[in-house]
VOBA-1610 file (N, C-alpha, C; in pm, whole numbers, padded with zeros to 5 digits, always signed):
BEGIN
Met+00117-03633-00281Met+00061-03579-00160Met-00019-03454-00194Asp-00144-03455-00157Asp-00230-03340-00181Asp-00207-03236-00073Arg-00192-03111-00118Arg-00178-03001-00023Arg-00312-02936-00003Pro-00343-02897+00119Pro-00468-02826+00143Pro-00460-02686+00082Glu-00575-02633+00049Glu-00582-02496-00003Glu-00533-02399+00105Pro-00452-02299+00067Pro-00408-02203+00168Pro-00525-02122+00221Thr-00515-02088+00347Thr-00618-02005+00410Thr-00601-01860+00363Pro-00703-01776+00381Pro-00686-01634+00347Pro-00571-01570+00425Glu-00549-01610+00548Glu-00438-01556+00627Glu-00303-01596+00567Glu-00293-01722+00524Glu-00169-01768+00461Glu-00145-01695+00329Met-00250-01675+00253Met-00237-01602+00127Met-00192-01457+00152Ala-00247-01394+00256Ala-00208-01257+00290Ala-00061-01253+00331Ala-00017-01352+00409Ala+00123-01357+00452Ala+00216-01377+00333Leu+00176-01464+00240Leu+00258-01486+00121Leu+00262-01362+00032Glu+00151-01292+00021Glu+00148-01168-00057Glu+00242-01065+00005Leu+00236-01051+00138Leu+00326-00958+00206Leu+00471-00998+00183Phe+00500-01127+00196Phe+00636-01176+00173Phe+00685-01139+00033His+00603-01164-00068His+00644-01135-00205His+00659-00986-00229Gln+00571-00905-00172Gln+00584-00760-00187Gln+00714-00711-00123Leu+00744-00760-00003Leu+00867-00720+00064Leu+00991-00771-00011Ala+00984-00894-00060Ala+01098-00953-00132Ala+01130-00874-00259Asn+01030-00817-00321Asn+01052-00741-00445Asn+01077-00594-00420Leu+01078-00553-00294Leu+01093-00412-00261Leu+01236-00363-00281Ser+01332-00433-00226Ser+01471-00388-00230Ser+01546-00451-00346Pro+01625-00370-00415Pro+01709-00428-00519Pro+01819-00514-00455Asp+01865-00613-00526Asp+01970-00700-00473Asp+02105-00636-00506Asn+02136-00527-00435Asn+02260-00452-00463Asn+02358-00457-00347Gly+02336-00545-00253Gly+02426-00560-00140Gly+02390-00476-00019Asp+02294-00384-00031Asp+02251-00303+00083Asp+02152-00386+00163Arg+02204-00453+00264Arg+02121-00541+00348Arg+02124-00489+00490Ala+02035-00395+00519Ala+02032-00331+00649Ala+01959-00414+00752Val+01850-00479+00710Val+01765-00552+00806Val+01710-00677+00737Met+01702-00785+00813Met+01634-00904+00764Met+01507-00921+00848Ile+01396-00936+00779Ile+01268-00959+00844Ile+01229-01104+00821Thr+01188-01171+00928Thr+01138-01308+00918Thr+00987-01304+00940Leu+00914-01360+00845Leu+00768-01366+00856Leu+00726-01504+00902Arg+00639-01507+01003Arg+00583-01632+01054Arg+00434-01615+01075Met+00363-01725+01064Met+00220-01727+01092Met+00199-01731+01244Pro+00077-01703+01291Pro+00052-01709+01436Pro+00085-01844+01499Asn+00078-01951+01420Asn+00113-02084+01473Asn+00263-02112+01463Asn+00342-02009+01435Asn+00488-02013+01423Asn+00535-02078+01294Arg+00445-02106+01201Arg+00485-02162+01073Arg+00564-02058+00996Tyr+00680-02098+00946Tyr+00772-02011+00874Tyr+00716-01975+00737Val+00719-01847+00703Val+00678-01800+00571Val+00801-01768+00487Gly+00894-01690+00542Gly+01015-01657+00468Gly+01094-01545+00533Asp+01217-01527+00483Asp+01305-01419+00527Asp+01321-01321+00412Val+01329-01194+00448Val+01345-01089+00347Val+01452-00991+00395Trp+01550-00965+00308Trp+01649-00861+00336Trp+01598-00730+00278Leu+01610-00622+00356Leu+01567-00491+00310Leu+01682-00391+00325Ser+01686-00296+00231Ser+01787-00192+00235Ser+01752-00087+00340Lys+01849-00005+00374Lys+01826+00102+00471Lys+01716+00196+00421Gln+01722+00233+00294Gln+01621+00325+00237Gln+01482+00262+00241Asp+01472+00134+00210Asp+01342+00068+00213Asp+01287+00057+00354Ile+01372+00038+00452Ile+01328+00036+00592Ile+01271+00173+00629Glu+01342+00280+00589Glu+01293+00415+00618Glu+01159+00439+00549Asn+01147+00397+00423Asn+01021+00416+00350Asn+00908+00336+00412Leu+00934+00212+00452Leu+00831+00130+00516Leu+00788+00189+00650Thr+00885+00242+00724Thr+00852+00305+00852Thr+00761+00424+00831Asp+00796+00510+00735Asp+00712+00627+00704Asp+00574+00585+00657Ala+00568+00483+00572Ala+00439+00437+00520Ala+00353+00379+00632Ser+00415+00309+00726Ser+00336+00251+00835Ser+00279+00360+00925Val+00351+00470+00940Val+00298+00583+01016Val+00174+00638+00945Gly+00182+00649+00812Gly+00067+00696+00734Gly-00052+00602+00746Leu-00027+00471+00741Leu-00135+00374+00755Leu-00202+00387+00891Ala-00121+00404+00995Ala-00176+00419+01130Ala-00260+00546+01141Ala-00213+00653+01077Ala-00288+00779+01082Ala-00423+00765+01012Val-00424+00698+00897Val-00550+00676+00825Val-00643+00588+00908Arg-00589+00481+00966Arg-00671+00393+01049Arg-00731+00470+01166Asp-00648+00550+01234Asp-00697+00627+01348Asp-00805+00725+01305Tyr-00786+00789+01188Tyr-00888+00883+01138Tyr-01018+00809+01110Met-01008+00694+01041Met-01129+00619+01005Met-01199+00566+01130Asp-01122+00528+01233Asp-01183+00482+01357Asp-01258+00595+01427Ser-01207+00718+01415Ser-01273+00830+01482Ser-01379+00897+01396His-01387+00858+01267His-01488+00912+01175His-01556+00798+01100Pro-01632+00714+01170Pro-01690+00596+01105Pro-01784+00631+00990Glu-01836+00752+00987Glu-01925+00790+00877Glu-01849+00796+00744Asp-01715+00812+00750Asp-01634+00814+00628Asp-01591+00675+00584Ala-01617+00574+00665Ala-01569+00438+00639Ala-01674+00353+00568Thr-01753+00413+00483Thr-01860+00338+00416Thr-01809+00252+00303Gly-01687+00278+00257Gly-01635+00204+00144Gly-01680+00261+00011Glu-01765+00359+00015Glu-01811+00424-00107Glu-01706+00524-00154Pro-01692+00542-00285Pro-01597+00643-00333Pro-01639+00781-00283Leu-01540+00863-00250Leu-01571+00997-00203Leu-01625+01085-00316Leu-01580+01060-00437Leu-01627+01135-00553Leu-01673+01039-00661Asp-01775+01077-00732Asp-01820+00998-00846Asp-01771+01071-00971Val-01656+01030-01024Val-01591+01099-01134Val-01592+01008-01256Asp-01628+01065-01370Asp-01619+00988-01494Asp-01526+01061-01592Ala-01507+01004-01709Ala-01412+01059-01806Ala-01449+01201-01849Ser-01578+01232-01861Ser-01616+01367-01903Ser-01581+01470-01795Asp-01592+01430-01667Asp-01551+01520-01559Asp-01402+01551-01567Val-01322+01448-01595Val-01178+01466-01606Val-01146+01558-01724Lys-01210+01535-01837Lys-01187+01620-01955Lys-01226+01765-01926Asp-01338+01786-01857Asp-01379+01922-01822Asp-01276+01988-01732Leu-01225+01915-01636Leu-01125+01971-01546Leu-00997+02006-01622Ile-00956+01921-01712Ile-00836+01949-01793Ile-00858+02073-01878Arg-00975+02083-01943Arg-01006+02199-02027Arg-01005+02326-01946Glu-01069+02325-01829Glu-01074+02443-01744Glu-00936+02481-01692Thr-00855+02382-01658Thr-00720+02409-01610Thr-00635+02469-01720Glu-00645+02413-01841Glu-00569+02469-01954Glu-00612+02611-01984Ala-00743+02637-01977Ala-00792+02773-02002Ala-00740+02869-01896Phe-00742+02825-01771Phe-00694+02911-01663Phe-00545+02939-01678Leu-00468+02836-01707Leu-00323+02855-01721Leu-00290+02935-01846Gly-00376+02925-01949Gly-00350+02997-02073Gly-00374+03146-02062Asn-00481+03187-01995Asn-00510+03330-01990Asn-00555+03379-01853Gly-00549+03295-01755Gly-00585+03336-01621Gly-00735+03347-01599Glu-00815+03296-01691Glu-00961+03302-01677Glu-01023+03164-01700Leu-01138+03144-01642Leu-01214+03021-01667Leu-01315+03045-01776
//
């Protein structure tokens, strides 16, 4: 039986499932079970998460929402272009200047 290629949405759901499944160690701390389903109610999987991982995911989702809200209110920053154009020589210069400053307090 040939299976159809997964859609981008299905691939995203599977990626999320695998990321969540690998998040918590299997040490018996099972605070919450999350069930992932597609919009058509197709089952993706169940994931047990520890109390600490639930707290971390909650905090991270707040950060994601804050970034989204900022980008929505500042569309000029949402170009997808890097904010800085940094190459290896820039990094080396910064390291040299930082070492000089920490060594004698001068640049």
